[in-house]
C-alpha positions as CSV (number, residue, x, y, z in Angstrom):
1,X,6.5,-3.3,-1.6
2,X,9.5,-2.5,0.5
3,X,10.5,-4.9,3.3
4,X,12.6,-4.6,6.4
5,X,13.6,-7.9,8.1
6,X,15.4,-8.2,11.4
7,X,16.8,-11.7,12.0
8,X,18.8,-13.2,14.9
9,X,21.1,-16.2,14.5
10,X,19.5,-18.1,17.4
11,X,16.1,-16.5,17.8
12,X,15.1,-16.5,14.1
13,X,13.1,-13.7,12.5
14,X,12.3,-11.0,15.0
15,X,10.6,-8.6,12.7
16,X,9.5,-8.8,9.1
17,X,7.6,-5.7,8.0
18,X,6.3,-4.7,4.6
19,X,5.6,-1.1,3.6
20,X,3.6,0.3,0.8
21,X,5.0,3.7,1.4
22,X,8.7,4.5,1.0
23,X,8.5,7.2,3.6
24,X,7.2,4.9,6.3
25,X,10.0,2.4,5.5
26,X,12.7,5.1,5.7
27,X,11.3,6.3,9.1
28,X,11.3,2.7,10.4
29,X,14.9,2.1,9.2
30,X,16.0,5.4,10.7
31,X,14.4,4.3,14.0
32,X,16.4,1.1,13.9
33,X,19.6,3.0,13.0
34,X,19.2,5.5,15.9
35,X,18.6,2.6,18.4
36,X,21.9,1.0,17.3
37,X,23.9,4.2,17.3
38,X,22.7,5.3,20.7
39,X,23.0,1.8,22.0
40,X,19.3,1.8,23.1
41,X,16.6,-0.8,22.8
42,X,14.3,-0.7,19.8
43,X,10.8,0.3,20.9
44,X,8.1,0.8,18.3
45,X,4.3,1.2,18.5
46,X,2.3,2.2,15.5
47,X,-0.7,3.5,17.5
48,X,-2.9,0.8,16.1
49,X,-2.0,-2.8,16.7
50,X,1.8,-3.3,16.2
51,X,4.1,-3.2,19.1
52,X,7.8,-4.2,18.9
53,X,10.4,-4.2,21.6
54,X,13.9,-5.5,21.0
55,X,16.5,-5.1,23.8
56,X,19.8,-3.6,22.6
57,X,21.9,-6.7,23.5
58,X,19.8,-8.7,21.1
59,X,19.5,-6.0,18.4
60,X,23.2,-5.5,18.1
61,X,23.6,-9.2,17.2
62,X,20.9,-9.1,14.5
63,X,21.2,-8.9,10.7
64,X,19.0,-6.2,9.3
65,X,18.0,-6.4,5.6
66,X,16.0,-4.1,3.5
67,X,14.7,-4.9,0.0
68,X,12.1,-4.1,-2.5
69,X,9.9,-7.0,-3.7
70,X,7.2,-7.3,-6.2
71,X,4.3,-8.9,-4.3
72,X,1.0,-9.7,-6.0
73,X,-2.2,-8.1,-4.8
74,X,-3.4,-11.5,-3.8
75,X,-0.4,-12.2,-1.5
76,X,-0.7,-8.7,0.0
77,X,-4.4,-9.3,0.7
78,X,-3.8,-12.7,2.2
79,X,-1.1,-11.4,4.5
80,X,-3.4,-8.6,5.8
81,X,-6.3,-11.0,6.3
82,X,-4.1,-13.4,8.3
83,X,-3.0,-10.5,10.5
84,X,-6.6,-9.3,11.0
85,X,-7.8,-12.8,12.0
86,X,-5.0,-13.1,14.6
87,X,-6.2,-9.9,16.2
88,X,-9.7,-11.2,16.6
89,X,-8.7,-14.6,18.0
90,X,-6.5,-13.3,20.8
């Protein structure tokens, strides 16, 4: 699994996304890079359930880290179940 984490000193973790597909991760990182270079807010919607908006003045003060982790199938399933339950409770 590949992970992209956006963290702010005062606000904490703004985004922590895991990707199974390397292409999806590269596209997401490219989106972040373009937002920073053009000095625009980061605006992301996956067409399903994830929406992310980070104003530029916050994004420019964030630390953005990417890494590849070995996550067990159980951990991956648990994270997806937790995400699905939160959609039904809201």
